[in-house]
C-alpha positions in Angstrom: 76.8 99.9 87.0 77.0 98.9 90.5 81.1 100.0 92.1 82.8 97.7 94.8 85.5 99.4 96.6 87.2 97.1 98.9 89.4 98.1 101.7 91.9 95.9 103.7 92.8 98.1 107.0 95.3 97.7 110.1 95.1 100.3 112.9 94.5 102.7 110.4 91.6 104.8 112.3 93.0 107.9 111.7 93.2 107.6 107.9 90.2 105.8 107.4 88.1 109.3 107.7 89.8 110.8 105.0 88.5 107.9 102.7 85.3 108.0 103.8 84.7 111.5 103.5 85.7 111.3 99.8 83.1 108.4 98.9 80.7 110.4 101.0 81.5 113.3 98.2 81.0 111.0 95.6 78.0 110.0 96.6 76.6 112.7 96.0 76.2 112.9 92.3 77.0 109.0 92.2 75.3 106.6 94.9 75.6 103.1 93.4 78.6 101.8 95.0 79.5 99.8 98.0 82.8 99.8 100.7 83.5 96.3 101.9 86.1 96.6 104.7 88.1 94.0 105.9 90.2 94.8 109.5 92.9 92.3 109.5 93.4 92.1 112.9 93.3 95.7 114.1 94.2 96.9 117.9 92.8 100.7 117.6 89.0 101.8 117.4 89.0 101.2 114.2 85.9 99.3 114.4 83.8 101.3 116.5 84.8 104.3 113.7 83.4 102.4 111.0 80.0 101.3 113.4 79.4 104.9 113.6 79.7 105.4 109.7 77.5 102.7 109.1 75.0 104.3 111.9 75.1 107.4 109.9 74.1 105.8 106.8 75.5 107.9 104.3 77.1 105.4 102.2 76.5 101.6 102.1 79.6 99.5 104.1 80.1 96.4 105.0 82.3 95.8 107.7 84.5 92.2 108.1 86.9 91.3 110.6 89.3 89.0 110.5 92.8 87.5 112.6 95.7 89.6 111.6 97.2 87.5 108.1 98.0 90.8 105.7 96.9 92.5 103.4 96.4 90.1 100.5 94.8 87.4 102.2 92.2 90.3 103.5 91.6 91.2 100.0 91.0 87.2 99.0 88.4 86.9 101.9 86.7 90.1 101.1 85.9 89.0 97.4 83.4 86.6 98.3 81.4 89.5 99.2 81.2 91.7 96.1 78.4 92.7 94.2 79.2 95.1 91.7 80.3 95.0 88.3 83.5 97.3 88.8 86.1 96.3 91.0 88.3 99.2 92.9 91.0 98.4 95.9 91.6 101.2 98.0 94.4 101.5 100.6 93.9 103.1 103.9 96.0 105.9 102.6 94.2 106.2 99.4 91.1 109.0 98.5 89.0 109.5 95.4 88.9 113.0 93.9 85.3 114.3 93.5 82.7 113.4 91.0 85.5 110.1 89.9 82.6 107.4 90.2 80.1 108.7 88.2 83.3 109.2 85.7 84.5 105.6 86.1 80.9 103.9 85.5 80.4 106.1 82.5 83.9 105.0 80.8 83.1 101.0 81.8 79.9 101.6 79.5 81.8 101.8 76.9 84.9 99.9 77.6 86.1 96.9 74.9 84.2 93.8 76.1 87.7 91.8 76.1 89.5 94.1 78.2 89.5 92.9 81.9 89.4 97.0 83.0 90.6 100.4 83.2 94.3 102.0 84.1 94.0 105.3 85.7 96.6 107.8 87.6 97.1 107.7 91.0 98.8 110.8 92.5 101.3 110.5 95.4 101.3 113.9 97.8 102.0 116.7 95.6 104.0 115.0 93.4 103.8 116.1 90.0 102.3 113.8 87.3 104.1 113.7 84.0 101.0 112.3 81.8 101.8 110.5 78.2 99.3 110.8 75.8 101.2 108.2 73.6 98.7 105.2 75.0 95.8 107.2 75.5 92.2 105.1 75.2 94.6 102.2 73.9 94.2 98.8 75.6 97.6 97.3 76.6 98.9 94.6 78.8 100.1 95.5 82.2 103.0 93.9 81.3 104.2 95.7 78.3 103.3 99.0 80.2 106.2 98.1 82.7 108.4 96.1 80.8 108.2 97.7 76.9 106.8 101.1 77.1 108.7 101.3 80.8 106.4 102.9 82.2 106.5 103.5 86.3 104.0 105.8 87.1 101.7 105.5 90.4 98.4 103.5 89.0 94.9 103.5 90.1 93.4 100.2 88.7 90.2 99.4 88.1 88.6 95.8 87.4 85.7 94.0 85.5 84.4 92.3 88.5 83.2 89.3 86.3 87.3 88.8 85.4 88.9 90.0 88.7 86.6 87.8 90.6 88.6 84.9 88.9 91.8 85.6 90.3 93.6 85.4 94.1 96.9 86.6 95.5 99.1 83.7 95.3 101.2 83.8 98.7 103.8 81.7 99.2 105.2 79.6 102.1 102.6 81.2 104.8 103.4 84.9 103.7 101.6 87.6 104.3 102.5 89.4 101.1 103.5 89.6 97.2 103.0 92.6 94.6 99.7 92.7 93.1 101.8 92.8 89.6 102.1 88.9 90.1 98.4 88.4 89.9 97.9 91.2 87.1 100.4 89.7 84.7 98.1 86.7 84.8 95.3 88.7 84.0 97.6 89.7 80.8 98.1 86.5 79.8 94.1 85.4 80.2 92.4 88.3 78.6 93.3 91.9 76.4 94.5 93.9 78.6 93.6 97.4 80.3 92.4 100.6 78.9 94.6 103.6 79.7 92.8 106.9 80.5 95.3 110.1 81.5 92.8 110.3 83.9 93.6 111.3 87.6 91.1 109.8 89.9 93.1 109.5 93.2 95.4 110.4 95.8 97.9 108.5 98.3 99.7 108.6 101.2 102.4 106.6 101.5 102.8 105.7 105.0 106.4 105.3 107.5 105.2 102.0 108.2 103.5 100.9 104.9 104.9 98.5 102.7 105.9 100.7 99.8 108.5 102.3 102.3 110.2 99.2 103.5 110.5 97.4 100.0 113.8 96.0 101.3 112.2 94.8 104.6 109.5 93.2 102.8 111.7 91.7 100.5 113.9 89.3 103.4 110.5 88.9 105.6 108.7 87.6 101.9 111.4 86.4 99.6 109.5 83.1 98.6 107.0 84.9 96.5 108.9 87.2 95.0 111.5 84.5 93.9 108.3 82.8 92.0 107.0 86.0 90.6 110.9 87.1 89.4 110.6 83.8 87.5 107.4 83.8 86.4 108.5 87.3 84.8 111.3 86.1 83.0 109.0 83.3 81.5 106.1 85.6 80.8 105.3 84.9 77.1 107.0 88.7 76.1 107.8 90.1 72.4 110.0 93.0 73.5 111.4 94.5 76.8 114.0 97.1 77.6 117.4 95.9 78.8 117.2 97.7 81.6 114.2 96.1 82.8 115.7 92.6 81.3 118.2 92.9 83.4 116.4 93.8 86.8 114.5 90.7 86.0 118.0 88.7 86.2 119.1 90.5 88.9 116.4 90.3 91.4 115.5 86.6 90.2 119.6 86.1 91.4 118.9 88.1 94.8 115.7 85.9 95.8 117.7 82.4 94.9 120.1 83.5 97.4 116.9 84.5 100.2 115.2 81.5 99.7 118.1 79.0 99.9 117.5 77.8 96.2 121.0 76.4 94.9 121.9 77.8 91.6 121.2 74.2 89.3 118.0 74.4 90.6 117.0 78.2 89.8 118.6 77.7 86.4 116.6 74.7 85.5 113.1 77.0 86.2 114.1 79.3 83.4 112.5 78.5 79.5 115.1 80.5 77.3 118.2 80.1 76.4 119.4 83.9 76.8 118.3 83.9 80.4 120.1 81.1 81.9 123.3 82.3 80.1 123.1 85.6 82.1 121.7 84.4 85.1 125.0 82.0 85.3 127.1 85.1 84.2 125.8 87.5 87.0 124.9 84.7 89.7 128.5 84.5 91.7 128.8 88.3 91.7 124.7 88.8 92.7 125.2 86.2 95.4 128.2 87.9 96.9 126.6 91.5 96.6 123.1 90.3 98.2 125.1 88.2 100.8 127.0 91.5 101.9 124.0 93.9 101.4 121.3 91.9 103.5 124.2 91.5 106.6 125.1 95.0 106.5 
């Protein structure tokens, strides 16, 4: 099976060598992969660096450039170049452990045809990983993993290209970012789910200027996509979710109602369930005040 690795990068010439070297090491026992890179308008020496690797010819690299439009648009634009059977998205601060591409390809050979991918572990820095055998080798919808089982570990999600290629990251009001989960949960509704593997396949180091460490700034900069995301979360056809996760959804739906300047009457009508409308109504006055004070600070 051929693997396609997609990376959107912006001014990351100092980080990319770590990912590159991990791919070179993996090529020693599994070379049937391509690394597709979309340069999102970098102003450093990213292009020269990648060009030098392409000349080395150690691995198959395809380099593309776009004017700065954000990570999600970059991945969307890379999609048409994918030729592999397996689709893996790697940030520039991620890198593979040795020998994992061969393992992933082997796992896909026996994957249930209704599953849209396989979920592995990703380690953040030196953070200790608490693996749980409860769901090992089971196929689970990612929504249920998050909101019914309450899992919150760093995930390395790989996809069957024939399934992943039917979806794109939906960006609202010309925004540049939306959480990947918005697309994942729509894949949940279209397909059977993800196979869970308690295997560590990659490491990552969140950067000071990255999305993960600037979440409040992200919320304020891109509220329209998040508004749609939390509306969809609440209207998802779930059977059971944890109480704290349910409150989390309602609170954030109120937050983005305020940040997008939507009215109470408009937002409450978007909710399908009576209990959602009731709790939204109950918490809306307090949530509105808290949001305005919090973001003013």
